[in-house]
C-alpha positions as CSV (number, residue, x, y, z in Angstrom):
1,M,85.3,-33.7,-10.8
2,V,88.1,-32.3,-12.9
3,S,90.1,-35.2,-14.1
4,L,93.6,-35.4,-15.5
5,E,92.0,-35.7,-18.9
6,T,90.2,-32.3,-18.4
7,L,93.5,-30.7,-17.2
8,K,95.3,-32.0,-20.3
9,K,92.4,-30.6,-22.5
10,H,93.2,-27.2,-21.1
11,N,97.0,-27.8,-21.4
12,F,97.3,-27.7,-17.6
13,K,99.7,-29.8,-15.6
14,T,98.2,-29.2,-12.2
15,I,94.8,-28.5,-10.7
16,K,96.2,-25.2,-9.3
17,Q,96.4,-24.0,-12.9
18,Y,92.7,-24.8,-13.3
19,Y,91.9,-22.7,-10.2
20,E,94.0,-19.9,-11.7
21,Y,91.9,-20.3,-14.9
22,I,88.7,-19.8,-13.0
23,L,90.2,-16.7,-11.3
24,K,91.4,-15.3,-14.7
25,S,88.0,-15.9,-16.2
26,L,86.5,-13.6,-13.6
27,V,89.2,-11.0,-14.1
28,N,88.5,-11.0,-17.8
29,G,84.7,-10.6,-17.3
30,Q,83.9,-14.2,-18.2
31,R,81.6,-14.9,-15.2
32,K,79.5,-17.6,-16.9
33,Q,82.7,-19.5,-18.0
34,A,84.0,-19.2,-14.4
35,E,80.8,-20.6,-13.1
36,T,80.9,-23.5,-15.5
37,L,84.5,-24.3,-14.5
38,A,83.7,-24.1,-10.8
39,E,80.7,-26.4,-11.2
40,A,82.9,-29.1,-12.8
41,L,85.0,-29.3,-9.6
42,S,84.3,-32.1,-7.0
43,T,83.5,-31.0,-3.5
44,A,87.0,-31.8,-2.4
45,Q,88.5,-29.8,-5.3
46,K,86.2,-26.9,-4.4
47,V,87.5,-27.0,-0.8
48,D,91.1,-27.1,-2.1
49,A,90.4,-24.2,-4.5
50,I,89.1,-22.0,-1.7
51,E,92.1,-22.8,0.4
52,Y,94.4,-22.1,-2.6
53,L,92.6,-18.7,-3.2
54,E,93.2,-17.7,0.4
55,E,96.7,-16.7,-0.7
56,Y,95.1,-13.9,-2.8
57,V,93.9,-10.7,-1.2
58,S,91.7,-9.1,-3.8
59,K,88.1,-8.4,-4.5
60,V,88.2,-10.8,-7.5
61,A,89.7,-13.6,-5.4
62,S,86.9,-13.1,-2.9
63,E,84.4,-13.1,-5.6
64,C,86.0,-16.3,-7.0
65,K,85.8,-18.0,-3.6
66,T,82.1,-17.0,-3.3
67,L,81.4,-18.4,-6.8
68,I,83.0,-21.7,-5.9
69,L,81.1,-21.9,-2.6
70,N,77.8,-21.3,-4.4
71,A,78.7,-24.2,-6.7
72,I,78.7,-26.6,-3.8
């Protein structure tokens, strides 16, 4: 589970910023980092992240959703 402490460590105020960080990691070619970040999410946070990423229509967003699903 990604806690408030983890968010603060990354200088994020919301969990949505953490989801964006996972997406940006993929965009920047940092797949292993994205996997590690996704694995840290609780099941509920993973579901929320996938719902959040539905707003994006891109190959990378689709890859990000798959990565998160595989981390469940």
